[in-house]
C-alpha positions in Angstrom: 86.0 53.7 46.3 87.6 56.3 44.3 89.5 58.9 46.4 87.9 62.5 46.3 91.0 65.3 45.2 91.8 67.0 48.4 94.1 70.0 49.8 96.2 69.6 53.0 95.1 72.2 55.8 98.9 73.8 55.1 98.1 74.1 51.2 94.9 75.6 52.2 96.4 78.5 54.3 99.0 78.8 51.8 96.3 80.1 49.1 94.5 81.9 51.7 97.7 83.9 52.6 98.2 84.2 48.5 94.8 85.5 48.0 95.0 87.9 50.9 98.2 89.5 50.0 97.4 89.7 46.2 93.9 91.2 47.3 95.4 93.7 49.7 98.7 94.4 48.4 98.1 97.9 49.8 97.0 99.6 53.1 93.2 100.5 53.3 91.8 102.9 56.0 89.2 100.6 58.4 86.6 102.5 60.6 86.5 100.2 63.5 86.0 100.4 67.6 89.0 99.4 69.9 87.5 96.3 72.3 90.9 95.7 74.1 94.6 96.6 74.1 97.5 94.7 75.0 101.2 95.5 75.0 103.8 92.8 75.1 107.4 92.7 76.9 108.6 93.3 73.2 106.3 96.3 73.1 104.0 95.3 70.1 100.6 96.3 70.9 97.8 93.8 70.2 94.5 95.0 69.2 90.7 93.6 69.1 88.7 95.2 66.8 84.8 95.1 66.8 82.1 96.4 65.1 78.5 96.5 66.7 74.8 97.8 65.8 73.8 98.6 68.8 74.0 95.1 71.3 74.9 92.9 68.4 78.3 92.0 67.1 78.7 92.2 63.3 82.7 91.7 63.0 85.6 90.8 65.1 89.3 90.9 64.4 92.7 90.9 65.9 95.1 93.9 64.6 98.7 94.5 65.9 101.1 97.4 65.8 104.5 96.5 65.8 106.8 97.6 67.8 109.2 99.3 64.9 105.6 101.2 64.1 105.1 102.8 67.6 106.0 106.2 66.5 102.2 106.2 65.1 101.0 105.7 68.5 103.0 108.6 70.3 101.9 110.7 67.6 98.3 110.0 67.8 98.6 110.6 71.7 100.6 113.7 71.6 97.8 115.0 69.2 94.7 114.0 70.8 95.9 113.8 74.4 94.5 110.3 75.0 96.3 106.8 74.4 94.5 104.0 72.3 92.1 102.9 74.9 88.6 100.2 75.1 85.7 102.1 73.3 87.3 104.4 71.2 86.2 104.5 67.7 89.6 105.0 65.6 90.1 105.5 61.6 93.2 103.7 60.2 95.4 102.4 57.9 96.0 98.9 58.1 96.8 96.2 55.5 95.1 92.6 55.8 97.5 89.4 56.1 97.2 85.7 56.9 99.5 83.6 58.4 99.3 79.8 58.0 99.8 79.2 61.8 98.1 82.5 63.3 94.9 83.3 60.9 93.7 86.5 59.7 95.1 89.8 61.5 95.4 93.6 60.5 98.6 95.4 60.5 97.9 98.8 61.5 100.4 101.2 59.4 98.7 104.8 60.4 96.0 106.3 62.7 93.7 109.5 61.7 93.9 112.2 64.4 91.6 114.5 62.3 88.8 111.5 62.6 89.1 111.5 66.2 89.3 115.2 67.2 86.1 115.4 64.8 84.1 113.0 66.8 84.8 115.2 69.7 83.3 117.7 67.9 80.1 116.1 66.9 79.7 115.2 70.9 80.1 118.6 71.8 77.4 119.9 69.6 75.1 117.4 70.9 76.1 118.8 74.4 74.9 122.2 73.3 71.6 120.8 71.9 70.6 118.8 74.8 71.3 121.6 77.2 69.7 124.4 75.2 66.7 121.9 75.3 66.9 121.6 79.2 66.5 125.1 79.5 69.9 125.3 81.1 72.0 127.0 78.4 71.4 130.4 80.0 70.2 129.4 83.6 73.9 130.2 85.2 74.1 133.9 83.3 70.8 134.8 84.7 72.1 134.9 88.8 73.1 138.2 89.7 76.8 138.7 90.6 77.5 139.8 94.2 79.1 143.7 94.1 82.2 142.0 96.3 83.1 138.4 95.6 85.5 137.7 98.4 84.1 134.0 99.9 85.1 131.6 96.9 84.5 128.3 96.1 87.2 127.0 94.0 86.9 123.6 91.8 90.1 122.7 90.5 93.1 120.2 91.1 95.3 121.0 94.4 98.2 120.1 92.1 97.4 122.5 89.0 99.7 125.0 88.3 96.6 127.3 87.2 95.3 126.8 90.6 98.7 128.3 92.2 98.5 131.4 89.6 94.7 132.2 90.8 95.8 131.9 94.6 99.0 133.8 94.1 97.3 136.9 91.9 94.9 137.0 95.0 97.5 137.0 97.6 99.5 139.9 96.2 96.7 142.0 94.7 97.7 146.0 94.9 94.1 146.6 96.6 95.1 144.9 99.3 91.5 143.0 99.2 91.1 139.9 101.5 89.9 137.3 99.7 88.7 133.4 101.4 89.0 130.9 98.9 88.2 127.1 99.6 89.1 124.3 97.2 86.8 121.9 96.4 89.6 119.3 95.2 88.5 117.6 91.6 89.9 115.7 89.0 89.8 117.9 85.9 91.7 115.8 83.3 91.5 111.9 82.2 88.4 109.7 82.5 87.0 110.5 86.0 87.3 113.9 85.5 83.7 114.5 84.7 81.9 112.8 87.3 85.0 114.5 89.8 83.9 118.0 88.6 79.9 117.5 88.6 80.2 115.8 92.5 82.6 119.0 93.5 79.8 121.1 92.3 77.4 119.1 94.2 79.1 119.9 97.5 79.4 123.2 97.1 75.8 123.5 96.4 74.9 121.8 99.6 76.9 124.6 101.5 76.4 127.7 98.8 75.2 130.2 101.5 79.0 130.1 102.8 79.9 131.3 99.3 79.4 134.0 97.3 81.0 132.8 93.8 82.2 129.4 92.4 85.3 129.5 90.4 86.3 126.6 87.6 90.0 126.4 87.0 92.3 124.3 84.6 94.9 126.2 83.0 95.2 125.2 79.3 96.1 121.8 78.2 95.6 120.5 74.9 92.3 120.3 72.9 91.6 116.5 74.5 92.9 117.9 77.9 89.7 120.0 77.9 87.8 117.8 76.6 86.0 117.2 80.3 84.6 120.5 80.0 82.8 119.6 77.0 80.9 117.1 78.4 77.4 117.5 79.2 77.9 116.2 83.3 80.5 119.2 83.7 78.6 121.6 82.2 74.9 120.8 83.7 76.6 120.9 86.5 77.9 124.3 86.3 74.5 125.4 84.5 72.8 124.1 87.8 75.2 125.8 90.0 73.1 128.1 92.9 76.0 130.7 92.6 77.4 132.4 89.4 80.4 130.5 88.1 83.9 131.9 86.8 85.6 130.2 84.4 89.5 130.1 83.9 90.1 126.6 82.4 91.7 127.3 78.8 94.2 129.5 76.9 93.1 132.4 74.6 92.0 130.1 71.8 90.4 127.6 74.1 86.5 127.9 74.5 84.7 125.2 76.2 81.2 124.3 76.5 81.4 124.8 80.4 82.9 128.5 79.3 79.6 128.8 77.2 76.9 128.2 80.4 79.2 129.8 83.3 78.4 133.5 84.2 81.1 134.9 83.6 84.0 133.6 81.3 87.7 134.4 81.5 90.3 133.2 78.9 92.9 132.2 82.4 93.1 131.3 85.8 95.2 134.5 86.4 92.6 136.3 84.0 89.8 134.8 86.7 91.6 136.4 89.6 91.8 139.9 88.0 88.6 139.9 87.2 87.3 139.1 90.7 90.0 141.7 92.0 88.4 144.6 89.7 85.3 143.6 90.8 86.0 144.0 94.5 88.2 147.4 93.9 85.4 148.8 92.2 83.1 148.5 94.9 85.8 149.5 97.2 86.7 152.7 95.1 82.9 153.7 95.2 83.1 153.2 99.2 86.1 155.3 99.5 84.5 158.0 97.8 81.4 158.1 99.8 83.6 158.0 103.1 85.4 161.0 101.8 82.1 162.6 101.3 80.8 161.9 104.3 84.0 163.0 106.2 83.3 166.2 104.7 80.2 166.8 105.7 80.9 165.8 109.2 83.6 168.2 109.0 81.1 171.0 108.2 78.8 169.8 110.9 81.1 169.3 114.0 82.8 172.8 113.1 79.4 174.5 113.1 78.8 172.8 116.3 81.5 173.6 118.0 81.1 177.1 119.2 77.7 175.7 121.1 79.8 173.1 122.5 82.1 175.3 123.9 79.5 177.6 125.4 77.9 174.4 127.2 81.6 173.2 128.1 82.0 177.1 130.1 78.2 176.7 131.7 79.1 172.8 132.8 82.7 173.6 134.3 81.3 176.8 136.2 78.4 174.2 137.6 80.5 171.3 138.2 83.2 173.3 140.1 80.5 174.5 142.3 79.2 171.0 143.0 82.4 169.7 143.5 83.2 172.2 146.1 80.0 171.2 147.9 80.6 167.6 147.9 83.6 167.8 149.1 82.6 169.7 152.2 80.2 166.9 153.2 82.5 164.0 152.5 84.6 165.8 154.9 81.9 165.6 157.3 80.9 162.4 156.9 84.9 160.9 156.9 85.2 162.7 160.4 82.1 160.5 161.9 83.1 157.1 159.9 86.6 157.7 161.5 85.1 158.2 165.2 82.6 155.3 164.5 85.2 152.7 163.2 87.6 153.5 166.4 85.0 152.5 168.9 83.9 149.4 167.1 87.4 148.2 166.6 88.1 148.9 170.4 85.1 146.3 171.2 85.9 143.9 168.6 89.3 143.5 170.0 88.0 143.0 173.9 85.6 140.5 172.1 88.5 138.6 170.7 90.8 138.8 173.8 88.3 136.9 175.7 87.4 134.2 173.2 91.4 133.1 172.9 91.7 133.3 177.1 88.5 130.6 177.2 89.9 128.6 173.8 93.6 128.3 175.7 91.6 127.1 179.0 89.3 124.9 177.3 91.5 122.9 175.2 94.0 122.4 178.3 91.4 120.9 180.3 90.3 118.3 177.5 94.1 117.5 177.3 94.1 116.5 181.1 90.8 114.4 180.9 92.3 112.8 177.8 95.5 112.1 179.8 94.0 110.5 182.6 91.5 108.4 180.3 94.6 106.7 178.6 96.3 105.8 182.5 92.8 104.2 183.2 93.1 101.8 180.0 96.4 100.7 180.3 95.9 100.0 184.0 92.8 97.6 182.4 94.7 96.3 179.8 98.2 95.4 181.7 97.1 92.2 183.8 95.0 90.9 180.6 97.9 91.0 178.2 99.3 87.2 180.1 96.0 85.8 179.8 95.5 86.7 176.2 98.6 85.3 175.8 98.1 81.7 177.5 94.9 81.3 175.8 96.8 81.3 172.5 99.3 79.3 173.3 96.5 76.5 174.5 94.6 76.6 171.2 98.4 75.8 169.6 98.6 72.7 171.6 95.6 71.3 170.9 96.2 71.9 167.2 99.5 69.8 167.2 97.7 67.0 168.9 95.2 67.1 166.3 97.6 67.2 163.5 99.6 64.3 165.4 96.7 62.1 165.3 96.1 62.3 161.8 99.7 61.5 161.0 99.9 58.0 158.9 102.2 56.6 161.2 99.8 57.2 164.3 96.6 55.7 162.1 98.5 53.0 161.5 99.9 52.4 165.5 95.9 52.8 165.9 95.4 49.0 164.6 95.5 49.5 160.7 97.3 47.2 158.7 98.2 46.0 154.8 98.4 42.2 154.9 101.0 40.8 152.0 102.2 37.4 151.0 105.6 37.1 150.2 106.0 40.8 150.1 103.1 41.7 148.1 99.3 43.0 149.0 96.8 40.3 148.5 94.2 41.3 145.5 92.3 37.9 145.4 89.1 39.5 147.1 88.8 42.2 144.4 86.7 41.1 140.9 89.4 43.1 139.1 92.6 43.5 139.9 94.9 46.4 138.0 98.3 46.2 138.9 100.6 49.4 138.3 103.6 48.1 139.7 106.8 50.2 138.7 110.0 48.1 138.7 112.1 51.1 139.0 111.3 55.0 140.2 112.9 57.2 138.2 114.5 59.2 141.7 117.9 58.5 140.7 118.6 58.5 144.6 115.7 55.9 144.6 113.9 57.7 147.8 111.3 59.6 146.0 108.2 58.3 144.2 108.2 59.5 140.6 106.9 57.0 138.1 104.6 55.3 140.4 103.2 58.6 140.8 102.8 59.4 137.3 101.5 55.6 136.8 98.6 56.5 139.6 97.8 59.9 137.9 97.3 58.3 134.4 95.3 55.1 136.0 92.7 57.7 137.8 92.5 59.5 134.5 91.6 56.4 132.5 89.2 55.1 135.1 87.4 58.4 135.0 87.1 59.0 131.1 85.9 54.8 131.3 82.9 55.8 133.8 82.0 58.6 131.5 81.4 56.9 128.4 79.9 54.1 130.4 77.2 56.3 132.0 76.9 58.5 128.7 78.3 61.6 130.5 77.6 65.0 128.5 78.7 68.4 128.4 75.4 69.0 129.7 75.6 66.8 133.2 79.1 68.9 133.6 77.0 72.5 133.4 74.3 71.1 136.0 77.0 69.8 138.0 78.9 72.9 137.8 76.7 75.9 137.3 79.0 78.7 138.6 81.8 77.9 136.2 82.4 79.1 132.7 81.6 75.8 130.7 78.5 75.9 132.5 77.4 79.3 131.5 78.6 78.6 127.9 76.1 75.9 128.1 73.6 77.4 129.8 73.3 80.7 129.4 70.9 82.4 126.0 70.8 85.2 124.6 67.4 86.3 125.7 69.1 85.9 129.1 71.4 88.8 128.6 69.8 90.8 125.7 68.7 94.4 126.1 65.0 94.9 125.3 62.0 96.7 125.4 63.3 100.5 126.9 66.7 99.7 127.0 66.6 98.6 123.2 68.3 101.5 120.8 66.1 101.8 117.6 65.0 104.5 115.4 63.0 104.6 111.8 64.5 105.3 108.7 63.1 108.5 108.6 64.6 109.6 111.9 66.7 112.8 112.0 70.5 112.2 113.1 70.0 114.4 115.7 67.1 112.3 117.5 69.2 109.2 116.6 72.3 110.7 118.3 70.4 111.3 121.5 69.3 107.3 121.4 72.9 106.0 120.6 74.4 107.9 123.7 71.3 108.2 125.8 71.0 103.8 126.0 74.9 103.8 126.2 75.6 100.7 123.7 77.2 102.8 120.7 75.0 101.6 118.2 71.1 101.6 117.1 69.1 99.9 114.9 67.0 101.3 112.1 63.6 99.6 111.2 60.9 100.5 108.5 57.3 101.7 108.7 56.4 97.9 109.8 58.7 97.4 112.4 61.4 95.6 110.2 65.1 95.7 110.9 66.6 97.2 107.6 69.9 98.9 109.1 72.2 99.6 111.9 74.1 102.8 113.0 77.1 102.6 114.7 80.1 104.6 115.8 82.2 103.8 112.3 78.7 105.0 110.4 78.8 108.5 112.1 82.6 109.0 111.3 82.0 108.2 107.6 78.8 110.4 107.8 80.9 113.6 108.9 83.1 113.0 106.0 80.2 113.2 103.6 77.4 115.6 105.1 78.2 119.1 106.4 74.7 119.2 107.9 74.9 115.8 109.4 72.2 116.4 112.1 69.4 117.6 109.5 69.6 114.0 107.3 68.0 110.8 107.8 68.8 107.8 109.5 68.2 105.6 106.3 71.1 108.2 104.6 73.3 107.0 107.3 73.1 103.7 108.1 74.4 100.5 106.8 71.9 98.0 105.3 71.9 93.9 106.4 73.1 94.2 110.0 74.0 90.7 111.5 71.4 89.2 114.1 70.7 85.9 116.1 67.7 84.2 117.5 66.8 84.8 121.0 66.7 81.1 122.2 70.4 80.9 120.6 73.0 80.1 123.3 75.3 83.0 124.3 78.5 81.1 123.2 77.1 81.1 119.6 76.5 84.9 120.0 80.1 85.2 121.0 80.9 83.2 117.9 78.9 85.3 115.6 80.6 88.6 116.8 84.3 86.7 116.5 83.3 85.8 112.8 81.7 89.7 111.6 84.8 91.7 114.1 81.6 93.3 115.4 80.6 94.1 119.0 76.8 94.0 119.0 73.9 91.9 117.3 70.6 92.3 116.9 68.0 89.4 118.6 64.6 88.0 116.6 62.4 85.8 118.0 63.1 83.3 115.2 64.8 82.9 111.7 62.9 85.1 109.0 61.0 87.0 111.8 62.4 90.3 110.5 61.2 92.3 113.3 63.7 92.6 116.5 62.9 92.2 120.1 66.2 93.2 121.5 69.8 93.5 120.8 73.1 91.7 122.7 76.7 93.8 123.0 79.9 92.0 123.9 80.0 93.2 127.1 76.8 91.6 128.1 79.0 88.4 127.2 82.0 89.7 129.3 80.2 90.7 132.4 78.2 87.2 132.5 81.7 85.4 132.3 80.7 83.8 128.8 84.3 85.4 127.3 
């Protein structure tokens, strides 16, 4: 058979390498999406590129930025504010190359900053058109700005320099106006900024009645640093806010979509503070003007009425003096009468007290004498009885000594018992089985105390007991029946239905129950837990102390929330005929203190609840 012409793999690889280098001698601009980015220890950046048509991948290729070209990555991040990351569409100057071992790869030599910034401008136009289509474009601007905006809901990063400038401007305002800002902390830069700012405005909406205006602060940055304020999520949150929104998120040349939809746009956080101070100052000036005019009118009224008041004062003075003189005379007469009456009353009270004191002293002396006589009589009766009691006690002790002596092994042997031995050993031929537990030498160094022999006797006794248990098929249940009051008996006999709380003692609520009612159910049943059931009575959740603590952090209006908003789904359960010991095992497995009780597996309607305290009281633990 004639051999066909062929190329070795290495020859083919060299041919491909030569063809690629000849065809792509210079770099060309390539548009692609970044699928992944990895940085090696040597500083090389390896990139996976992809082109998609919706969910279909049309092309994939690997690329690299050598460490010696890392400056292009620094320049890209400096201009756009973001490093290369998965999901980015980038336009790059790249040179294809083929390696005989590693295959085809793109060497990235430059990145187009203008393309990336242009993509951001296009996304900004789409957000504006969507807001206009949904009727949100001027929704916040239609709200009325309060005359004196002092209660401020501030959305910013707690570490932002712009926030500190804003607060300092409010605190040191020359008008001396007191503002009450409250920070709703949010991330204002990076991928998480959009959702974080939107969530902060949602929290403001839930407590809008406590504030006059909302303020959104950032404080400048690069075009991409501020890109989150061009997103739909942030702009829609600002537009939907029930309070007028004042923004101060950029420098003079920056105007974001959030600025456009806000009620009032200020260039910087400091300018936003000055706006609020100025609006309050205008109102304060108007109030001061009204106060000045009211004061002048009051002075005129007071001056006109002064003469009338002086005349009335003269008349009142004369009338008061006459009434005072007359009342003084009456008071003197009453004082003389009271003095005479008080002297008589005190004299009578003194005599009565003296007589009562005499009676008390005489009665106490008489009772003491009577008590002394009774003590003498008791002493006389007890004195002859003591010897008799001692004699009876001595007789009882003697009888006990006799009984102890009768039970002494030596006494028993003296009454006729014996051990029959032959050649110094006990006779065992009459037994069916002979168990020899003879010990040649005791462990006692003096050879006096039984040591090894007692240990052998104990071991033989345990072996006989184990053998009898196996022969008779003795089980744990038999042990429990013979010892029902012990811990093992309780673990083997007690079942969940014997200990569970059911009926009126079972704490449960529906999904739509308000938390103010659910809290009453939990506290009144004293188990620290409540089951949550749906309309068909099936168990769907549980509310515990931990759920309440987490809900207090999430909701400012917890008492008006429904139980389904607070509960933890898929609570743990156990069948009612299961052993109580199994309930303890499940509690330890899931680190919980209570289990809901079902009639059987698959039946989701609960019939009760069992608590760890119930197992402790029953002695299962």
